N, C-alpha and C positions, 0 to 999 in steps of 0.2 A: 766143795768136795768134802766128804765125810772123812774124819780121822779115826784114830783108835778110840775104843771105849774109855780108856784111861784119860785121854785128852778131853773127851766129852764130859766125863765126870768132873774133872778138874775145872772145866769152864762153867759147869752148872752149879758149883758150890756157891752158897750165898756170900756176898761181899758185905762185910759189916760197915764199910765206909765207901760206898760206890761213887761218891762225889769228891773223894780226897784229892786235894790239889786243884780243885776248881773254884772259880769265883762266880757267885750267883747274885743277880739283881732281881728283887721281888718288889713289884709295885703294888700299892695297896697292901703293904706287908705288915702293918701294925695291928691288924685285927682280922677276924673272920678267917676265910680260907687262906688268905695271904699269910697270916700269922702262923698257921699250922704248917704251911709249906716252908716258910723261913726256918721254923724250928726243926723240921724234918731234914732240911738241906744241911743245916749246921751240924746236926747229929750225924749226918751221913758224910761228914768230913769237909764240907765246903766252907769257904769264907763267904759271908752273906752281907749284902747291902740291902737294908730295909728302907723303903721309900713310901711316903704318903704326904698328904697336904699338911699334916700335923706332926712337926718334928719331935715334939715332946713325947708323943706316944711311941714314935720310932726309937727315941733314945732309951725309954724305959725298957722296951723289948730288947734292944741291942745290948744294954748293960747286963740284963739277966741272962740272955742267951749266951753271951760271950763267957760269963762266969760259969755257966753250967756246962759248956762244951769245950772251952778253951780255944775256940775259933775266933778269928777276927770278924766282928760284926759291927757295921757302921750304920748310922742313921742319916737320912737325907729328906729334906722337904722339897716337894715338887708337885705342881698341879699338872696332871697328865693332859689336861685340855689346853694347855698353853705351849705352843710350839717351841718358843725360846727356852722355856723351863725344861722341856724334854732334852733339848740339846745340852743344856748346862748340867742336868742330872747325870748323863752318861759320862761327861768329862770329869765331873766331881768324883764319881764312883771309881773310875779308872785311875784317877790321881791318888786316891786313898788306898785302894785294894789291888790295883793292877787290872789287866784286861778282863773283861767280862766274858766268861765261857758259857754261862747259862742265864738266859733272860726269861723271867716269868711276867707276862702282862696280865696282872690280876686286877688292877684298879678299875673300878667301874661305878656307875651311879644309875639308879632306877627310881627317879622321883615319881610320886603318885599325882594323879589329876582326876577330876570328877568325871570327865567324859572326853572322847576324842576331839570333839569340836572345841573343847576348852583348853586343849594343849597349846601353850604359847610358843611363839617362835624362839624365845629365850630358852625355855625348857628343852625344846627339840634340839637346838644348837648345842646346849650343854651336854645333853645325853650323847650326841654323836661325837662331840669333841673329846670327851673322856674315854668313851668306849671304843672309838674307831680312830680318830685323828692321832691321839697320843700313842696307842700301840703301833699305828702305821709308822710314825716318825721314829719311835724308839727302835722298832725292829729294823727299819731301813738303815739307821745309823749303826746299831750294834751288829746287825747281820753283815754289813759290808766290812766292818772291822774283823769279825770272826772269819770271813772268807780270806782276808789278807793274812790272818794268822794260821789258817789251815783247818779251822773247824769250830763248831759251837752248836748250841741247842737253844731253840726258842719254844716256850710253852705259853699258849694263850688260854685264858680261862673264859669260856663262853657260857652259854646257857642252853639247856634243853628246850627252853622257850623259843629259841631260834627256829626250831622245827615245829613248834606248836604254839604260835602266838595267840594272844587273846587281846580283846579291846582294852583291858586294864594295864597292859604292859607293852603296847605296840611300838612306841619309839625305842624302848630298850631292846626288845627282841629283834627289831629291824636292825639296830646297831650291832647286835651280836651276830646276826646273819652276815652282816658286812665283815665282821671280824673272822667268821668262818671262811669267807672268800679270801681275805688277806692271808689266811693260813695256807691255802692252796697256792696262791700267787707267789708268796715268799718262799715256799718249799721248792717251787720250780726255779725261781730266780737264783737262790743261794745254795741249792744243792749242787754237787753232792757233799760239799764241805759242811753245810749247816742244815740241820734237821729242824723242821717247824711243825708242831702239832698243837692240837686243841683238846681241852677237856670240856665236854658239854655238861656243866654242873646242873644237878637238879635242886630241889629244895633242901637247904641246909639250915640248921639252927644257929644262925649268925645274928648279928645285931638287927638286920633287916627283918628277921622273923618275929621280932618282938611286936610288930604291928599287925601280925596275922591273928585272925580269930581262931583260937584253938579248936572250937567246935566245928568250924568250917573245914579246917585242915584235917581233923579227924575223920570227917565224912568223906572227904576227897581221898584220903589215904587208904580207905577201904578198897578202892579200885586199883591201887598200885601193888605190884608184885611183892614188895617188901613191907608195905603197909605202914610206912613211917617216913618222917623227914630224916635227913642224914646228920650225923655228928660231924663237925668240921674236920676232925682228925681223919675221917674216912676218905678224904681227898688225897691223903698222903701217898698211898700205895700207887695210884695212877700217876701222880706227879713224879715220884722217884723213878718209876719205870720209864716214862717218856723222856725224862732228862738224864737217865743213867745209861750204863754200858750194855744193858740188856735189850735196848730198843734201837740198835744200830741200823736195822732195816725198816724202821718205821718213820715215815715223814708224810706230811700232808694229811694226817689222820685226824678224825673227829671221834674221840672216845667218850661215850656217855657214862657218867658216874651220877646216876639219878634215881637209884632204887627201882629201876625198871620202868620209869614213867613213859619213856619213849616207846616201850614195847606194850604199854597198857592200852586198852581200848579207849 
């Protein structure tokens, strides 16, 4: 039901700290898109747990981010492809920061290979373990606890490649397609208390992009609506929206942040 104009204006005013009082866990949070999301969430008022396989990198970010924002920021080492480490990670974070209100499944791997017939079983299993098994287990545990406490938000970072796979990234994009499916399933299972959404990320200038041939990327970008790769900080608006108070009627959604690549021919 619609209220008064004054009420609508008050509700529409920007909130400088939309995540105040929340606790967020960001996997793969020490670099790339995860790092930008962790920084944005702490700036938006959340206490943040930064997790990756390399605790030293998490510690460096946690110390700098805590000093800059005044928020509690903790560092955690965990391999998202290891079931028992996922369990331990959530327990450790909640012991240090309290219940997790916002979970960002950002950790992922996309190893290269010469051709599809050269993909080893070990490579295939690792890709699915980190990109699918880890997010499944962490969302299952964190989501169940969120339901018991009355609410929470999960954000998965997938890839636009899940809708446009190529031979050069097929195990990775297949895994991200599975992550998209998990988004729909968990949204059904844990709603209405918990919202679960996904960002379909396009090409961003992260560590992975260092291996790209600039000339090839430039030629490809001519066919993209925005004609460039993204800056990692450009993921922040979508992440804050989906995890914040403005998206309370959004769940099970796949939001493309890819410079228009999914819309391109």
